[in-house]
C-alpha positions as CSV (number, residue, x, y, z in Angstrom):
1,M,-202.0,136.1,-105.5
2,L,-205.3,138.0,-105.5
3,D,-206.1,141.6,-105.2
4,H,-208.6,142.7,-102.5
5,G,-211.2,143.1,-105.3
6,Y,-211.5,139.3,-105.4
7,H,-213.2,137.1,-102.8
8,P,-211.4,133.8,-102.4
9,D,-214.3,132.1,-100.7
10,K,-216.6,132.7,-103.6
11,L,-214.0,131.6,-106.1
12,I,-213.3,128.4,-104.3
13,A,-217.0,127.6,-104.0
14,A,-217.5,128.2,-107.7
15,L,-214.5,126.2,-108.8
16,Q,-215.4,123.2,-106.6
17,Q,-218.8,123.1,-108.3
18,L,-217.2,123.1,-111.8
19,Y,-214.0,121.1,-111.2
20,P,-213.6,119.7,-107.6
21,Q,-210.0,118.4,-108.2
22,I,-208.7,121.9,-109.1
23,M,-208.3,122.8,-105.5
24,T,-205.5,120.2,-105.1
25,K,-203.6,122.0,-107.8
26,I,-204.0,125.7,-107.0
27,R,-204.5,127.9,-103.9
28,F,-205.5,131.5,-103.5
29,E,-203.9,134.1,-101.3
30,L,-204.9,137.7,-100.7
31,D,-201.9,139.9,-101.1
32,P,-201.6,142.2,-98.1
33,K,-201.9,145.9,-98.8
34,P,-199.1,148.1,-97.4
35,T,-200.1,150.0,-94.3
36,K,-199.8,153.8,-94.0
37,A,-196.8,153.2,-91.7
38,Q,-195.1,151.0,-94.3
39,K,-195.8,153.7,-97.0
40,A,-194.4,156.4,-94.8
41,A,-191.3,154.3,-94.1
42,Q,-190.7,154.1,-97.9
43,G,-191.4,157.8,-98.3
44,K,-194.4,157.2,-100.5
45,T,-198.0,158.2,-100.5
46,G,-201.1,157.1,-102.4
47,F,-200.9,154.0,-104.7
48,V,-197.8,151.8,-103.9
49,P,-197.5,148.6,-106.1
50,V,-197.0,145.4,-104.2
51,A,-194.0,143.5,-105.4
52,T,-195.6,140.0,-105.4
53,R,-198.7,141.1,-107.1
54,W,-196.7,143.1,-109.7
55,V,-195.0,139.9,-110.8
56,V,-198.3,138.2,-111.5
57,E,-199.7,141.2,-113.3
58,R,-196.5,141.7,-115.4
59,S,-196.6,138.0,-116.4
60,N,-200.2,138.3,-117.6
61,A,-199.2,141.4,-119.6
62,W,-196.4,139.5,-121.3
63,M,-198.8,136.7,-122.3
64,E,-201.2,139.3,-123.7
65,R,-198.4,140.8,-125.9
66,C,-197.8,137.5,-127.7
67,K,-199.9,137.6,-130.8
68,S,-199.7,133.9,-131.4
69,L,-201.5,133.3,-128.0
70,I,-204.6,135.3,-128.9
71,K,-206.3,132.3,-130.4
72,N,-205.4,128.7,-129.6
73,F,-204.8,126.9,-132.8
74,E,-202.7,124.2,-131.3
75,R,-203.9,120.6,-131.6
76,T,-202.2,119.3,-128.4
77,L,-201.6,120.6,-124.9
78,D,-197.9,120.1,-125.4
79,H,-197.8,122.5,-128.3
80,A,-199.8,125.1,-126.5
81,T,-197.5,124.8,-123.5
82,A,-194.4,125.2,-125.7
83,K,-195.9,128.4,-127.2
84,L,-196.5,129.7,-123.7
85,N,-193.0,128.9,-122.7
86,L,-191.6,130.7,-125.8
87,C,-193.7,133.7,-125.0
88,F,-192.0,134.0,-121.6
89,I,-188.5,133.5,-123.1
């Protein structure tokens, strides 16, 4: 999920130059902003967090809090993946 500050077309073009097979593994979606009518229906004004984007941002914040993930000292990808899984637990 991407915020509207990102441009998926530019990201896809850059990724295809660096690593063409990556596009079979990931996809990008622009997360829709709530309209003024949707905000009014919720009784809110101004900034309203979008639930799906909040999950992604919260996950990134959890990863940043794990001090052992600051530098990757692991020798294998399996060990790095295990540390990442432990972080989320």
